[in-house]
C-alpha positions in Angstrom: -14.8 3.5 31.5 -11.1 4.1 31.0 -11.3 3.3 27.3 -14.1 5.9 26.9 -12.0 8.5 28.8 -9.0 7.8 26.5 -11.3 7.9 23.5 -12.8 11.3 24.1 -9.7 12.9 25.5 -7.7 11.8 22.4 -10.4 12.8 20.0 -10.7 16.2 21.6 -7.0 16.9 21.6 -6.5 15.7 18.0 -9.3 18.0 16.8 -7.8 21.0 18.7 -4.4 20.1 17.1 -6.1 20.4 13.8 -7.2 23.9 14.7 -3.7 24.9 15.7 -2.2 23.5 12.6 -4.7 25.5 10.6 -3.5 28.7 12.2 0.2 27.7 11.7 -0.5 26.8 8.1 -1.7 30.4 7.5 1.4 31.9 9.1 4.0 29.6 7.5 4.8 28.0 4.1 4.0 24.6 5.5 0.7 22.9 4.4 -1.6 21.7 7.2 -1.2 18.1 6.0 2.6 18.2 6.6 2.1 19.9 10.0 -0.5 17.3 11.1 1.8 14.4 10.0 4.8 15.9 11.8 2.7 16.3 15.0 1.5 12.7 14.6 5.1 11.5 14.2 6.2 13.4 17.3 3.4 12.0 19.5 3.7 8.5 17.9 5.7 5.5 19.0 8.9 6.6 17.2 9.1 9.7 19.4 7.1 10.6 22.5 4.6 7.7 22.2 1.7 9.7 23.6 -1.2 8.2 21.5 -2.9 5.4 23.5 -3.5 2.0 22.0 -7.1 2.8 21.3 -5.9 5.5 18.8 -4.0 3.0 16.8 -7.1 0.7 16.8 -9.1 3.5 15.2 -6.7 4.2 12.4 -7.9 1.6 9.8 -11.5 2.7 10.1 -10.7 6.4 10.2 -8.4 6.1 7.2 -11.0 4.2 5.1 -13.7 6.7 6.0 -11.5 9.6 5.0 -10.4 8.0 1.7 -13.9 7.0 0.6 -15.0 10.6 1.0 -12.0 11.8 -0.9 -12.7 9.3 -3.7 -16.3 10.5 -4.0 -15.2 14.2 -4.1 -12.6 13.3 -6.8 -15.3 11.7 -8.9 -17.3 14.9 -8.5 -14.6 16.8 -10.4 -14.9 14.6 -13.5 -17.8 16.4 -15.1 -18.5 16.0 -18.8 -17.6 19.7 -19.5 -14.3 19.2 -17.6 -13.5 16.0 -19.5 -14.2 17.7 -22.8 -12.0 20.6 -21.9 -9.2 19.0 -20.1 -9.6 15.2 -20.5 -6.9 15.0 -23.1 -4.4 16.6 -20.7 -5.5 14.5 -17.8 -5.3 11.2 -19.7 -2.0 12.1 -21.5 -0.2 13.3 -18.4 -1.4 10.4 -16.1 -0.7 7.6 -18.5 2.8 8.7 -19.6 3.7 9.6 -16.0 2.7 6.2 -14.7 4.6 4.3 -17.5 7.8 6.5 -17.3 7.9 6.6 -13.5 7.6 2.8 -13.4 10.3 2.4 -16.1 12.8 4.8 -14.5 12.5 3.2 -11.1 12.7 -0.4 -12.5 15.8 0.4 -14.6 17.5 2.3 -11.8 17.0 -0.6 -9.4 18.5 -3.0 -11.9 21.5 -0.6 -12.3 22.2 -0.7 -8.5 22.1 -4.4 -8.5 18.6 -5.4 -7.4 17.0 -8.5 -8.8 14.5 -8.3 -11.6 11.5 -9.1 -9.5 12.4 -6.5 -6.9 13.1 -3.9 -9.5 9.8 -4.6 -11.3 7.7 -4.5 -8.1 9.2 -1.3 -6.8 8.8 0.2 -10.3 5.1 -0.9 -10.3 4.4 0.7 -6.9 6.2 4.0 -7.6 3.6 5.7 -9.7 0.9 5.5 -6.9 -0.1 8.9 -5.5 -2.0 10.1 -2.4 -5.3 11.9 -3.4 -6.1 12.8 0.2 -3.0 14.9 0.6 -3.3 16.7 -2.7 -7.0 17.5 -2.3 -6.4 18.7 1.3 -3.7 21.2 0.0 -6.0 22.4 -2.8 -8.8 23.0 -0.4 -6.6 24.7 2.2 -5.3 27.2 -0.4 -8.7 27.5 -2.1 -6.9 27.1 -5.4 -9.0 27.3 -8.5 -8.2 27.4 -12.2 -7.1 25.2 -15.2 -3.9 24.0 -13.5 -5.8 22.9 -10.3 -8.5 21.2 -12.4 -5.9 19.2 -14.3 -4.0 18.3 -11.2 -7.1 17.0 -9.5 -8.1 15.1 -12.6 -4.6 13.5 -12.9 -4.5 12.5 -9.2 -8.0 11.1 -9.5 -7.2 8.8 -12.5 -3.6 8.2 -11.6 -4.2 5.4 -9.2 -6.5 3.6 -11.7 -3.7 3.3 -14.2 -1.4 2.5 -11.3 -3.5 -0.4 -10.0 -3.9 -1.8 -13.5 -0.1 -1.5 -14.2 0.8 -3.0 -10.8 -1.5 -6.0 -11.5 0.1 -6.7 -14.8 3.6 -6.3 -13.5 3.0 -8.4 -10.4 1.7 -11.2 -12.6 4.8 -10.9 -14.8 7.1 -10.9 -11.8 5.4 -14.0 -10.4 6.0 -15.7 -13.8 9.6 -14.7 -13.8 10.2 -16.0 -10.3 8.7 -19.3 -11.3 5.8 -19.1 -8.9 2.4 -20.5 -9.6 -0.9 -18.6 -9.7 0.1 -15.6 -11.9 -3.2 -15.9 -13.8 -5.1 -15.8 -10.5 -3.3 -12.7 -9.5 -4.1 -11.1 -12.8 -7.8 -11.9 -12.5 -7.9 -10.6 -8.9 -6.3 -7.4 -9.9 -8.6 -6.9 -12.9 -11.6 -7.6 -10.7 -10.3 -5.1 -8.2 -10.4 -2.4 -10.8 -13.3 -3.3 -13.2 -15.5 -4.7 -10.4 -15.1 -1.3 -8.6 -16.0 0.6 -11.7 -19.1 -1.5 -12.2 -20.1 -1.2 -8.5 -19.6 2.6 -8.6 -21.8 2.9 -11.7 -24.5 0.8 -10.2 -24.5 2.7 -6.9 -24.3 6.0 -8.6 -27.5 5.6 -10.5 -29.9 5.5 -7.6 -27.9 8.2 -5.7 -28.1 10.5 -8.7 -31.9 10.1 -8.8 -32.6 10.2 -5.1 -30.2 12.8 -3.8 -31.6 16.2 -3.1 -35.2 15.0 -3.1 -35.6 14.6 0.6 -34.8 18.3 1.0 -35.2 20.1 -2.3 -32.1 21.6 -3.9 -29.2 19.8 -2.2 -28.7 16.4 -0.6 -28.7 16.2 3.2 -25.5 15.1 5.1 -27.3 11.9 6.2 -28.2 10.7 2.7 -24.9 11.7 1.2 -22.9 9.8 3.8 -25.3 7.0 3.7 -24.7 6.4 0.0 -20.9 6.8 0.2 -20.5 4.5 3.2 -22.9 2.0 1.7 -20.8 1.9 -1.5 -17.6 1.4 0.6 -19.2 -1.4 2.5 -20.3 -3.3 -0.6 -16.8 -2.7 -2.1 -15.2 -4.3 0.9 -17.7 -7.2 0.7 -17.0 -7.8 -3.0 -13.2 -7.3 -2.4 -12.9 -4.5 -5.0 -11.2 -1.0 -4.6 -13.5 1.1 -2.4 -11.7 4.3 -3.4 -12.2 3.7 -7.1 -15.9 2.6 -6.6 -16.7 5.8 -4.6 -14.9 7.9 -7.3 -16.9 6.3 -10.1 -20.1 6.8 -8.0 -19.2 10.5 -7.6 -18.6 10.8 -11.3 -22.0 9.3 -12.1 -23.8 11.5 -9.6 -22.3 14.8 -10.8 -23.1 14.0 -14.4 -26.6 12.6 -13.9 -28.1 14.6 -11.0 -29.4 17.5 -13.0 -32.1 18.5 -10.5 -29.6 20.3 -8.3 -26.4 22.1 -9.1 -23.8 20.4 -6.9 -24.4 17.3 -4.8 -21.2 17.4 -2.8 -21.5 20.2 -0.3 -22.6 17.9 2.4 -19.5 15.7 2.2 -17.2 18.7 1.8 -18.6 20.1 5.1 -17.7 17.1 7.1 -14.6 15.7 5.5 -11.9 17.8 7.3 -12.4 16.3 10.8 -11.9 12.8 9.4 -8.8 14.1 7.4 -7.4 15.6 10.6 -7.5 12.3 12.4 -6.3 10.5 9.2 -3.1 12.7 8.8 -2.2 12.8 12.5 -2.6 9.0 12.9 -0.7 8.5 9.6 2.2 10.5 11.1 2.0 8.4 14.2 2.2 5.2 12.3 5.6 6.1 10.7 8.5 4.3 12.2 12.0 5.9 11.9 13.7 2.5 12.4 11.9 1.2 9.3 13.3 4.1 7.2 16.8 3.4 8.4 16.5 -0.3 7.6 15.8 0.5 4.0 19.4 1.9 3.6 20.7 3.2 0.3 17.9 1.4 -1.7 15.3 3.8 -0.1 17.4 6.8 -1.1 17.6 5.6 -4.7 13.9 4.9 -4.8 13.1 8.4 -3.7 15.4 10.0 -6.3 14.2 7.7 -9.1 10.5 8.3 -8.3 11.0 12.1 -8.4 12.9 11.8 -11.7 10.1 9.6 -13.2 7.4 11.9 -12.1 9.2 14.9 -13.5 10.0 13.6 -16.9 6.8 11.5 -17.3 4.4 14.3 -16.4 6.3 16.9 -18.4 6.3 14.6 -21.5 2.6 13.9 -21.0 1.9 17.6 -20.8 3.8 18.3 -24.0 2.2 15.4 -25.9 -1.3 16.4 -24.8 -0.7 20.1 -25.7 -1.0 21.4 -22.1 0.1 25.0 -21.5 3.4 26.1 -20.0 2.3 26.3 -16.4 1.1 22.7 -16.4 4.2 21.5 -18.1 6.5 23.2 -15.6 4.6 22.5 -12.4 2.4 19.5 -12.6 5.1 17.0 -11.4 5.4 18.8 -8.0 1.7 18.1 -7.4 2.1 14.4 -7.9 4.7 13.7 -5.2 2.5 12.6 -2.2 2.4 8.9 -1.8 0.6 6.9 0.9 -2.1 4.3 1.4 -2.4 2.9 -2.2 1.4 2.4 -2.4 1.5 0.7 1.1 -1.4 -1.6 0.1 0.5 -2.6 -3.1 3.7 -3.2 -1.2 1.9 -5.3 1.4 0.2 -7.4 -1.3 3.5 -7.8 -3.2 5.2 -8.9 0.0 2.6 -11.5 0.6 3.2 -13.0 -2.8 7.0 -12.7 -2.5 7.7 -13.4 1.2 11.4 -13.7 0.6 11.5 -10.2 -0.8 9.3 -8.5 1.8 12.4 -7.4 3.9 13.4 -5.3 0.8 10.1 -4.1 -0.5 8.3 -3.0 2.6 11.1 -0.9 4.2 11.7 0.9 0.9 8.0 1.8 0.3 7.4 2.7 4.0 10.5 4.9 3.9 9.3 6.5 0.7 5.9 7.2 2.3 7.6 9.0 5.2 9.4 11.3 2.8 6.7 11.8 0.2 3.9 12.4 2.7 5.9 14.9 4.7 7.4 16.8 1.8 5.0 16.0 -1.0 2.3 18.4 0.3 4.9 21.2 0.4 5.7 20.6 -3.2 2.0 20.5 -4.1 1.5 23.8 -2.4 4.6 25.2 -4.3 3.1 23.9 -7.6 -0.2 25.7 -6.9 1.7 28.9 -6.0 3.7 28.8 -9.2 0.5 28.3 -11.2 -0.9 31.5 -9.8 -4.2 29.9 -8.8 -3.9 30.1 -5.0 -6.5 32.2 -3.4 -5.2 32.1 0.2 -1.5 32.7 0.7 0.5 32.1 3.8 
């Protein structure tokens, strides 16, 4: 009985906090995402330690449910007309930004004296972004226009390049370190990406045909969530990326479901409660001691990642022929970093256990900074683009 009391009390309070942060976000320059994470940090174990143990037990499930919906909604942005219009910008910016960010971080780590495997692994993790934070800021500000479309597209495809790049670099680092099994790591990474793409395409076909037919015009919430969660469950079972598989499924549905205009209203209507819990519990999971343990390496990592994102995205925008607003501001929208980077760091630490005391503190410390301040920079980028519809 006590567990149920804690469950409902915590759930109710966290949702009310989401309402309060929404009001504060309208009165200040701070995005709701940052406010929710700050609140989560304050009530988490590093500060007041108010969240009961049951709250921490929810977090993996809540995080995965929020991220799979975000992946589906990201895929819904990748329509054929959008890809024809902005696909060149999205691909150019995302690809060059990933390569240059990884290169800058790797070279910088070598300059400050880190070993080649450590430099390679931190460089491979650095390009990863946090789609949930970016999308939340876009929806909060109701931003709309060419810059916003390109930003969403880049964030959506960024982690695909990032995972592929990380897989190749990890295999290379294992070979350098003299470990065995680099070919197995490469195969597992490629399966994670291409298996997810195949699963998303297979799941998207029946959803595109069936959605919106139970109730004419738009899919119901039950059928939309049913397909999305089913896709995530199969992805976990097959051990492929559930975010990528749901994104591909969303892309297939939006391009093939011609019998209704937009199949994503149902998911959009229910995603924010999950995201509220996700960001509060993300903030609560941040540990100040871990950030301090990373020392000067963490500081260099943050600086180098910012430089890589700035020069990489700017060069990508120039090469792809993007307009001036995109060239100047796109880098600020790519700052958030969270779950994908942490997953990469955890996997790398498992393969290089002797390096885990270096890699994990740096990436966790970077997550603290980029998740707290990244959404603010994203909001600034949207304001500079002139596409924000709701201003604080």
